[in-house]
C-alpha positions as CSV (number, residue, x, y, z in Angstrom):
1,M,-61.4,-9.4,70.6
2,S,-59.4,-11.4,68.2
3,P,-56.2,-12.8,69.0
4,Q,-54.6,-10.9,65.9
5,I,-56.0,-7.4,66.9
6,I,-54.9,-8.1,70.2
7,S,-50.9,-9.0,68.9
8,E,-51.2,-5.3,67.3
9,I,-52.3,-3.5,70.5
10,I,-50.0,-5.4,72.7
11,P,-47.0,-4.0,71.4
12,E,-48.5,-0.3,70.8
13,V,-49.0,-0.3,74.3
14,C,-45.5,-1.2,75.6
15,L,-43.5,1.2,73.5
16,D,-45.8,3.6,74.8
17,L,-45.3,2.7,78.3
18,C,-41.5,2.0,77.5
19,Q,-41.3,6.2,76.4
20,A,-43.4,6.9,79.5
21,L,-41.6,5.3,82.2
22,K,-38.3,5.6,80.4
23,D,-36.7,7.3,83.1
24,E,-37.4,4.5,85.7
25,I,-34.5,2.7,85.1
26,R,-30.9,4.6,84.7
27,I,-27.1,3.6,85.6
28,P,-26.5,6.6,88.7
29,S,-24.8,9.8,87.0
30,C,-23.0,10.8,90.2
31,P,-20.7,9.2,93.2
32,E,-23.0,10.6,95.6
33,E,-26.1,8.6,93.8
34,W,-23.5,5.1,93.5
35,L,-23.2,5.9,97.4
36,C,-26.8,5.7,98.2
37,I,-26.9,2.1,96.6
38,E,-24.2,0.9,98.8
39,K,-25.9,1.9,101.9
40,G,-28.6,-1.4,101.0
41,F,-25.8,-3.6,100.7
42,A,-23.6,-2.3,103.5
43,R,-24.4,-4.5,106.3
44,K,-24.3,-7.5,104.2
45,F,-21.3,-6.6,101.9
46,P,-19.3,-3.4,102.4
47,R,-18.3,-1.1,98.9
48,A,-21.1,-3.4,97.3
49,I,-23.0,-1.1,94.7
50,G,-25.3,-3.7,92.9
51,S,-25.7,-7.3,92.4
52,I,-25.7,-9.1,88.5
53,D,-26.9,-11.6,87.0
54,G,-28.6,-13.0,84.0
55,K,-32.1,-14.7,83.5
56,H,-33.4,-16.7,80.6
57,I,-36.1,-15.5,79.1
58,V,-37.6,-18.5,77.3
59,L,-39.4,-18.5,73.8
60,D,-41.0,-20.7,71.1
61,C,-38.5,-21.6,68.4
62,P,-38.1,-18.1,66.2
63,F,-38.8,-18.7,62.8
64,N,-35.8,-19.3,60.8
65,S,-33.4,-19.3,64.0
66,G,-31.8,-22.7,63.3
67,S,-29.3,-23.2,67.0
68,E,-29.0,-19.5,67.4
69,Y,-31.5,-19.1,70.3
70,Y,-31.5,-23.1,71.1
71,N,-29.3,-23.2,74.8
72,Y,-28.2,-26.0,77.1
73,K,-31.5,-26.2,79.0
74,R,-32.7,-27.5,75.6
75,T,-35.2,-24.7,74.9
76,Y,-34.8,-21.7,73.1
77,S,-34.8,-18.4,75.1
78,I,-33.3,-14.5,75.3
79,V,-30.6,-13.2,77.9
80,L,-31.8,-10.8,80.6
81,L,-28.7,-9.4,82.2
82,A,-29.7,-7.4,84.6
83,L,-27.7,-4.9,87.2
84,V,-30.5,-4.2,90.5
85,D,-29.4,-2.5,93.6
86,S,-31.5,-3.4,97.2
87,Q,-35.0,-2.9,95.6
88,Y,-34.4,-2.4,92.1
89,F,-33.4,-2.7,88.2
90,I,-30.7,-0.1,87.4
91,F,-29.1,-1.3,84.3
92,A,-31.1,-4.0,82.1
93,D,-29.4,-5.6,78.9
94,I,-32.1,-7.7,77.0
95,G,-32.2,-9.8,73.8
96,C,-28.3,-11.4,73.2
97,Q,-28.7,-15.1,72.3
98,C,-28.8,-17.6,75.1
99,R,-25.9,-19.8,74.0
100,I,-23.3,-16.7,75.2
101,S,-22.6,-17.0,79.0
102,D,-23.7,-14.1,80.9
103,G,-19.8,-13.5,81.6
104,G,-20.0,-13.1,77.6
105,V,-22.9,-11.4,77.5
106,F,-21.9,-8.3,80.0
107,T,-18.6,-7.8,78.2
108,N,-20.8,-6.7,75.3
109,T,-23.1,-4.5,77.5
110,L,-23.1,-0.3,77.7
111,L,-22.3,-1.2,81.5
112,W,-19.0,-2.8,81.1
113,N,-18.0,-0.4,78.4
114,K,-18.4,2.3,81.3
115,I,-16.5,0.3,83.4
116,C,-13.8,0.1,81.2
117,T,-13.7,3.9,80.3
118,N,-13.8,4.7,83.6
119,S,-16.9,6.6,82.9
120,L,-19.5,5.4,85.9
121,N,-18.5,8.5,88.1
122,L,-17.9,6.1,91.0
123,P,-17.0,6.8,94.4
124,P,-13.3,7.2,95.3
125,P,-11.7,4.0,96.9
126,H,-11.9,4.6,100.4
127,P,-10.6,1.9,104.0
128,L,-13.3,-0.5,105.3
129,P,-14.2,0.2,109.1
130,G,-10.7,-1.0,110.8
131,S,-8.2,-0.9,107.6
132,N,-6.2,1.5,106.0
133,I,-6.4,-0.1,102.6
134,D,-8.6,1.8,100.1
135,V,-11.1,-0.7,98.6
136,P,-13.1,0.0,95.3
137,H,-16.7,-0.4,94.8
138,I,-17.8,-3.3,93.6
139,F,-20.0,-5.4,91.7
140,L,-21.3,-8.5,93.3
141,G,-21.5,-11.7,90.1
142,D,-21.8,-15.1,90.1
143,G,-19.0,-17.6,88.7
144,A,-20.1,-16.9,85.3
145,F,-18.2,-13.6,85.5
146,A,-14.7,-13.0,85.4
147,L,-12.8,-11.1,88.2
148,S,-11.9,-7.4,87.8
149,E,-11.5,-4.5,89.9
150,H,-15.0,-3.2,90.2
151,L,-16.7,-7.1,90.0
152,M,-16.0,-9.6,92.7
153,K,-17.4,-13.5,92.2
154,P,-17.0,-16.4,94.6
155,Y,-14.3,-18.9,95.1
156,P,-14.1,-21.3,93.1
157,G,-15.1,-24.8,94.8
158,Q,-15.6,-26.6,98.1
159,H,-14.4,-24.9,101.2
160,N,-13.6,-26.2,104.4
161,I,-16.6,-25.1,107.0
162,G,-15.2,-22.0,109.1
163,S,-12.6,-21.3,106.1
164,E,-12.2,-18.0,104.9
165,K,-12.6,-19.0,101.8
166,R,-16.5,-20.2,102.5
167,E,-17.3,-17.1,104.6
168,F,-16.4,-14.8,102.2
169,N,-18.8,-16.9,99.5
170,K,-21.2,-17.2,102.2
171,R,-21.5,-13.8,102.9
172,L,-20.9,-12.7,98.9
173,S,-24.0,-14.9,98.2
174,S,-26.1,-13.6,101.0
175,A,-25.6,-10.2,99.6
176,R,-26.3,-10.6,95.6
177,V,-29.7,-12.8,96.4
178,V,-30.9,-9.2,95.8
179,V,-31.0,-9.9,91.7
180,E,-32.2,-13.3,92.2
181,N,-35.4,-12.1,94.6
182,T,-35.9,-8.9,91.6
183,F,-36.3,-11.9,89.1
184,G,-38.5,-13.7,91.4
185,M,-40.9,-11.1,92.4
186,M,-41.0,-10.3,88.5
187,T,-41.8,-13.4,87.2
188,A,-44.4,-13.9,90.2
189,R,-46.7,-10.8,89.1
190,F,-46.1,-10.8,85.4
191,K,-47.2,-14.2,84.7
192,V,-45.5,-13.8,80.8
193,F,-42.6,-15.6,81.6
194,R,-43.7,-18.6,83.3
195,K,-43.7,-20.2,79.7
196,P,-42.6,-20.0,76.5
197,I,-43.4,-16.6,75.3
198,P,-44.9,-17.4,71.4
199,L,-43.2,-14.2,70.0
200,Q,-40.0,-13.3,68.2
201,P,-37.0,-12.4,69.8
202,E,-37.6,-8.5,69.1
203,K,-41.2,-8.5,70.3
204,A,-40.1,-10.7,73.6
205,T,-37.1,-8.3,74.2
206,L,-39.8,-5.2,74.1
207,I,-41.7,-7.0,76.4
208,T,-39.5,-7.9,79.1
209,M,-38.3,-4.3,78.8
210,T,-41.7,-2.8,79.7
211,C,-42.1,-5.5,82.3
212,I,-38.8,-4.4,84.1
213,L,-39.9,-0.3,84.0
214,L,-43.1,-1.4,85.5
215,H,-41.5,-3.3,88.2
216,N,-39.5,-0.2,88.9
217,F,-42.3,1.9,88.5
218,L,-45.0,-0.1,91.2
219,R,-42.0,-0.9,93.8
220,R,-41.2,2.9,93.9
221,S,-44.8,3.8,95.1
222,S,-45.4,2.6,99.0
223,T,-49.1,2.2,97.9
224,S,-48.5,0.1,94.9
225,S,-45.8,-1.3,96.2
226,C,-47.9,-3.5,98.9
227,I,-50.1,-4.8,96.2
228,Y,-47.2,-5.8,93.9
229,T,-44.7,-7.8,95.9
230,P,-46.2,-11.2,95.8
231,P,-47.1,-12.5,99.1
232,G,-44.5,-15.3,101.3
233,L,-41.5,-12.9,98.6
234,A,-40.0,-10.2,99.9
235,E,-36.5,-9.3,100.4
236,N,-35.5,-11.7,103.8
237,L,-38.2,-13.8,103.2
238,M,-38.1,-16.7,100.9
239,K,-40.4,-19.4,99.7
240,P,-40.3,-22.4,97.3
241,F,-40.7,-21.9,93.4
242,P,-43.8,-22.9,92.7
243,G,-44.8,-26.5,90.5
244,L,-43.0,-29.4,89.8
245,H,-39.1,-29.2,88.6
246,T,-36.9,-31.5,86.7
247,K,-34.8,-34.0,89.0
248,G,-31.3,-31.8,89.7
249,S,-32.4,-28.7,88.5
250,M,-31.3,-25.6,90.2
251,K,-35.0,-24.9,91.6
252,R,-36.3,-28.8,92.6
253,V,-32.1,-27.9,94.5
254,Y,-33.1,-25.0,96.1
255,N,-36.9,-25.8,97.3
256,Y,-35.1,-29.5,98.8
257,R,-32.4,-27.3,100.8
258,L,-35.3,-25.0,101.7
259,C,-37.5,-27.7,102.9
260,R,-35.3,-29.1,104.8
261,A,-33.9,-25.8,106.5
262,R,-37.4,-24.7,107.6
263,R,-38.1,-28.0,109.1
264,V,-37.1,-26.6,112.0
265,V,-40.6,-24.8,112.7
266,E,-42.0,-27.9,112.5
267,N,-40.1,-29.9,115.0
268,V,-41.0,-26.9,117.7
269,F,-44.3,-27.1,117.2
270,G,-44.1,-30.8,117.9
271,I,-41.9,-31.0,120.5
272,S,-44.5,-28.5,121.8
273,S,-47.5,-30.5,121.0
274,A,-46.3,-34.0,122.4
275,V,-45.4,-31.8,126.0
276,F,-48.4,-29.8,126.7
277,R,-51.4,-32.1,125.8
278,V,-53.7,-29.1,125.8
279,L,-52.7,-28.4,122.1
280,R,-53.8,-31.7,120.8
281,K,-58.2,-31.0,120.9
282,P,-60.1,-27.8,120.2
283,L,-59.2,-24.9,123.0
284,L,-63.1,-24.1,124.7
285,L,-61.6,-20.5,125.6
286,E,-62.4,-17.4,124.5
287,P,-59.9,-16.2,121.8
288,G,-57.4,-14.0,124.7
289,K,-57.6,-16.7,127.0
290,A,-56.5,-19.3,124.5
291,E,-53.5,-16.7,123.3
292,L,-52.3,-16.1,126.9
293,I,-52.1,-20.3,127.1
294,V,-50.0,-20.6,123.9
295,M,-47.9,-17.8,124.5
296,T,-47.6,-19.6,127.9
297,I,-46.3,-22.9,126.4
298,A,-44.0,-21.1,124.0
299,Y,-42.3,-18.9,127.0
300,L,-41.8,-22.3,128.7
301,H,-40.6,-24.3,125.6
302,N,-37.6,-21.9,125.5
303,F,-37.1,-22.1,128.9
304,L,-36.8,-25.7,129.4
305,R,-34.7,-25.9,126.2
306,R,-32.4,-23.7,127.7
307,S,-30.9,-26.0,130.3
308,C,-29.4,-28.9,129.7
309,N,-30.6,-31.3,132.5
310,S,-34.4,-30.0,132.0
311,C,-34.1,-29.9,128.2
312,N,-33.0,-34.0,128.6
313,V,-36.4,-34.5,130.6
314,Y,-38.6,-31.9,128.2
315,T,-37.5,-33.4,124.7
316,Q,-39.5,-36.2,123.8
317,A,-37.3,-39.6,122.1
318,G,-36.9,-38.9,118.5
319,D,-37.9,-35.0,118.7
320,G,-34.8,-32.9,118.3
């Protein structure tokens, strides 16, 4: 099949999929539906009803566009602005020029219009546990968004360890990471997003919306969700971004910090192997007996590390 025929078929298939799956993404229409979303955020950030963020959909340079789609990363792109709950997209706006900030894109969306006109049918404000002050339901954004009654963002700047502002930012970041996870899952499965899309903005917008609808559709079924969700990436399990990344880029910084944080598991393996020499060579035992020995070593490791006296003897010089 020739590339020309494929280029004609793909938009038609995308249009049919969008029509068939159009109900897979929608803004909740009543307070009860918003309260169901709130349950997914209640443990990390009470009263949150969604996480919002923008993503650049990178394109080849569109025809006769000049610098219209040229962004600060020195690529051409359109913006996907999405609101997600703990698992699914619930709103998406695609196609805005990348030169506009996420906050600027947001103020030109249907969602923002509904917020301003109080037509989202949000639940009424309600006190948090242990308080008698009514707190409205909110969306979680990053520093690119403007603070408002129904949109919360982090405190700007650096804050002292243990300060209330730092703790607030930490909890907000932990809750709003669901939108980044959702983008990551979609990008991992739909390889079209891994390199510049060689299409005009209108067709790239159509493909992106199709992928969003398919994401929701595949995540709703327990059978397809197990296949669709990439191994090693879930709401509570993160892994590095694959490939090489430019020095100073957000992905490279993220990978560096994740690598440093997860090094503790390698340190624990190293300490155990240094002390329990049985782990230094193959165990000539049946799997069941080998499992018993390794489990015993794990228990002894924890036991010896908990006491100051035994810890000093157990932990080898140079190990931490």
